[in-house]
Structure formats: structure tokens, C-alpha cells
N, C-alpha and C positions, 0 to 999 in steps of 0.2 A: 677308475674312481667314481664312486656313487655321487650323484648330484643331490643336492639338499631339497628335501620336500618343500613344495611351495606352501606359503602360509594362506590362512583363510582369506587375508585381504588381497593377496596377489590373484587368487583363484576368482574372487568376487570382481576385482577389476578387470581381469581378462573376460570374465563372462559378460560384464556390462559393455566393455569396449566391442566385443564381438556383436553385440545387439545394436549399439549406437554409433559405432564407427570412430573414426579419428577425431571428430569434433568433441568428443568427451574428454573434459579436463580433469586432472587430479589435483587435489591439495590447492584449490583455487581460492585466493584471498577474496573475501566478501566485502571488506571495507570499501573499496571503490564503487560498489554497486549499492551503497546505502548514503542517504543524505547526511547521516551523523559522521560517516567516514571512520567507523570503528568496527571492530569484530574481527573474529579469526577466519579460518579457512573453511571451505567446504570439502569434504571427502571426495565428492564428485560433483561436477558442474557441467551443465549443458545449456547452450543457447538454442532455444526451440523457435525456429523461424517460420514454422508452418503448423497447421493443426495436426498433420501426420507426424511431425516431430514430437509434439507433445504426447499424443496417443502412444507412440512407440517407446517413449521414455518411461511413461507411467507402466505399460505392460512389461517392460524390461525390468523396472525396479521391483515389481510384484513377483515376477518369476524368480528372482534371486533373493527375495526376502529382504529387500533393502528399503529403509524409510525414505520418503522424498518430501520436499517442500517447494512450493511455487513461489516465485517473486516476480515483481514487475519492475517499476521504477525505484524501489527501495526508499521511497519518501516517507514510509510510515513503519519502518522497521528497525529494531535493535537486536543485532546479532551478538551472541555471546563472544567474549574474547577467546573462548576455547573452540569456537567455531561450531560447525554442524557436520556430523559423522556421515550423514546420508547423502543423497543426491539432491542438489539444488537445480530446478529447471527454471530457467529465466524465460518468461513469455515474451517472445518477439514478433508475434503474429500481427501483422499490420494491414493497412488498407483502410480508405474512407471512401464511400460512394453514396449517392443520393438515389432513392427510390420513391416513387409516388409523389414526387415533389417536396414532401415534408418529412420523409423517413430517412434517417442516416443509418447505414450499415457500416460497422466499425470493427476492426480487429482489435482484440483485448490488449495487445502490446503497443497500441498507439498511445502517445502522450495525451493526457486529458486536455491539455491546453490546445493540442492539435485539433481535437474534436470541437472544442469551443470556437476556435478559429474558422474551421470549415463550415460550422453552422452559420456564423456571421457572414462569411463570403457568399452564402446561398441564401441570405436574408431570412434565416430561420431563428425564431425566438424561443426561448425556454431553458438554455444552458448558460446564460450569462453569470449566474450565481457561482459557477465553477471556475471562473476566470482566475488565474494565479494559483489554483490548488495543484500541487505537485503529483508526480506519479503517473501511472497508466490508467486506461479506461478499465481494465480488468480489476486493478486494486480498488478503484473508485466504486465499482459496482459490488465488490465483495464487502467493502465497508460502508456502503450507501453514503459515499461522501456528499457533504452539503455545506452550505454557508448561506448567510443573508436570508434564511427562511426556505431555501430550496434544497432538495435533495435529488440525487441522480436517479434513485429507484423510481421516482414518480414519472420519469421520462422514458423509462425502459418499455419497449413494446414486445421484444422477443429476444431470446439468447441461445447460443449453442454452448453446451457444456461437455466436458470430458469427465466421466465419473472416475472413482478410484480403481475401477477395473479396466480403465482405458477405453471404455465405449463412448460413443458420441450420442447426444440426444438434444432435442430442441424443446425449450420450454417457454412458458408465458410468464409475465411479471409476477403474477400471484405465487408462482413456485418459490420465489425468493423470500417471502414472508418478511419484507423489509421492515426494520425498525430503525431507531436512532442509532446511527453508526453501526448498523448491524444487518446481516442478511443470513438466510438459511445456509448459505455456502460455508459460514464459519462452523456449522454443525456437520454438514455433509462432506466438507472439504473437497468438493467438486471443483473443477477448473473451468473458468470462463475463458472461451477462446474467440467468441464473436458475439457482438451485441447490436441490437437495433434501437434506435431512440426516435420516438414520435414528437415532432416539434410543430410550431405554428409559423405561418409566413408573417413577417413583420417588415418594419422599416429599417434597412440596413444601417442607415446612419444613427438611428436611435439605439439600435442594438450594439453598435461599436462605441457610442458614447457611454453606455451602461458598462460595457466590458472595461473600457479605459478608466472609468471612475472606480470601479472595483479593484482593478490592478494597482491604482495609485494608492487606494486605501490599504490593501494587503501589503504592498511594498513597505509602508510605513510600520506595519506590525511584523512582518517577516522579510527582513532584507535578503535579497537572493544570494548574497555572499555568505550568509550565515550557514554553519554546518548544524542543521537541525532537522527535525521531522514535523515541523508546523506544531499545532497544539498537541501537547503530551497527553492531556486528560480530557475526557468527555465532559461537556456541560451537564448540569443536573436538570432532570425534568421538574419543571415548575410552572403550572398553567398560569400563574400570576405575572410571569415575566415575558418580555418580548420574545416572539417565536416560541414560547412555552419552555424556555429554558433559562436557568440561572447560570451565568458564565463562571466556569470554574476559575478563570483568571481574575474575576473579582474577589473571590475568596482567597486566592493566592497573593493578590495584592495586600489583602488584609493582614496576612501573617507575615508580610515583609520578605516574600519569596525572592525578590530581586537582590536581597542582601545574603542569600544563602548559596553556597557552592560546595562542590566536592572535587578537589583537583582542578582540572580545566573544564569540568562539567559546571555550567553556570545557567542562571536564569536570564533570558534575554532582557535588556534594559528596555526593549520596545514593547514586551508583552509578557506578563507573568506567567502564562500558561505555555511557554516555550522554553524548552531546555536546549542549550546550545553546547556544542563542542568548541570552546573557545581557543583551543590549541591542540593539545595532544591527549585529550581525555580518553579514557578507556570506556568500553560499555559498561563495566562494573561501576565506574565513576557515575556514569549517567544513571544507572539503576539505583545506586545508594542515594543520589540526590532526589530522585523520584520518590524513593521511600521516605526520605526526610520530610518532603513536601506533604505527602499524604498524612504522615503522622501528625504534623503541625495543624493541618486543616481539620483532622479529626478531633484533636484536642480542643480547638477553639470552637468549632461549629457542629461537631458530632456527625459530620458527613465523611464518608469514606470515598475518595475519588477513584473513578475507574479510568484505566488507560485507554486511550485511543490507539497508541503505538503497540504494535504486535512484536513480541520478542521471540526469538528461537534460540535453541542451545541451552546449555546449562548455566544458571547464574548462582 
């Protein structure tokens, strides 16, 4: 009896598994890896625990012609309800160490808050602004995360990247062409695996006091129990405003955003620029709510809001 020919999907799965081993997972739900807790499954999923894991995954995907996307803490991510057909590589490269007394070497998979805490533990100042921002160091550098007038790109001193071809290179800060919630990595789609940050010696007590004050302030705006991605929209460039930005939340308050919802996708009562999954919202609900908010702000102010949150898959 003749056996049935293998499908293209089977052939691709076997080829990828032969290169990446048994740790490769198929049809892996992505919702647990995002702070919205929504979204479908990845066709292929790999936890990359080392730089070599990342490089091998990229090369393997290239060799079989498979699209891939890199995630970290999933704190700034909206995944389509239909999922992602390609390979999701979750960066788990960790490690924190001190060099030259004021420079921290950090794996891209470390939680950003772990980096902030490590700096405080070593009486190093310069990262307090990042206290309470979710996600990983890799994601923070990719999007040039910032708050309270600070940005992580200003503290970067060197970084190790893996290109789309799977090759490693070390680059200086200027390579990133940092902008507001932006970096060159969004164009090149290179993958950060290690970063170095140059800080200054400071008073440990004062550093911790500042961190605790920021954490308290952030908790009032972004309760840790909320299923959200922090601020959904970027602030608007405006040199007349504090820190040179007009808060998107101010415009959203003006249009009555807190009274607008789509299913269980709602605007937080604590902050008008935060969309929350208040129950069993879908990614489609969140996207539709975001579109409504953008439309209303444009109608009233003539300003088209730009998303901070990255979305993947088909919407």
C-alpha cells in the first residue's frame, strides 16, 4: 500500500526540527506571551536561551524560506487572532554584569526592571526613568523606550546584533539612529542579543527613592493587574510641551475615550492612552477600539495618532 505524500507543511516542520531540535514547538499559543493575553498561535515557536540559539534559528528559517519574528516580554505587542504562520523566536538571553565600575553588560532577554534594579544595587544612576516599564531590554532598545524625559538609547554604549542572515556584529550607539520610540532596528529588523549601558556613580539611597517614586506614580496609571500594553499611542512632537511632547492621553481625554469600548476592549479608567483587555477581548476588539480612538482624535484635532504597540499577523 502506497503511503500518502508528505504535505509542504510536514516537510517544512521536519526540516526545521532537524535544524533546531526537539525544543521547537508547533502551533504554540501566543496569548500567554503577551500582556494583552490575546492572539492566536505561532506556526513554529522557539525559546532562544543563548546567542547561538538565536543565530541558528535565523539561519534555519532562512534556509527553508520561512518568515520569522522576534519577541521578548510581549509587553508592547498585539498578535492577530489568526496567529502568525512563521517562526516566533522568543529571546531569552540573560545575564547582568558590571564592567569598568560604571558599565553594565546585559543580555537582551533580561527584564528591563531587572536592569534598573541591578543598576541601583551597584549605586549607578541613569536608568531610573525606566522603572516600571514592562518587557525586556531587547524590546526597550528596539523601541527606544522612555519616560519622564529619559530614553534608553541615550545610555547605550555598545551592542551585539544578529543580522537577518544569522551573522553577529558589534555596533556603537550611533548605528541605532535613535528617535522617539524608534530605532534603526525597526528598518533593518536585526536582533539585539546583548547591550552595554554607560551610567554614573550615584547615591544608592537617592537612586532608590527616585525609582520608588516613579513606581508609585506608574502603578496609579498602569495597575500591574491590568491586561494591557502600557500606552497604546505615541505622544506627539511639540516643542512647547514638557519634554517636547504633547501627551496623546490628553487628546484622548478630550474626546471622551474612557467611555468608548469594543466588546471587552476598553480604555483604562486610570489613563486614557491605555487600552485594556477587561475580560475576554480579542485582538480584533482591541484593534477596532484603537481605530475608533484614532478616528475621533483626528476628527476633533486633525492629528493622526501613531501606535507604540507593534502588531503581527493579519488584521
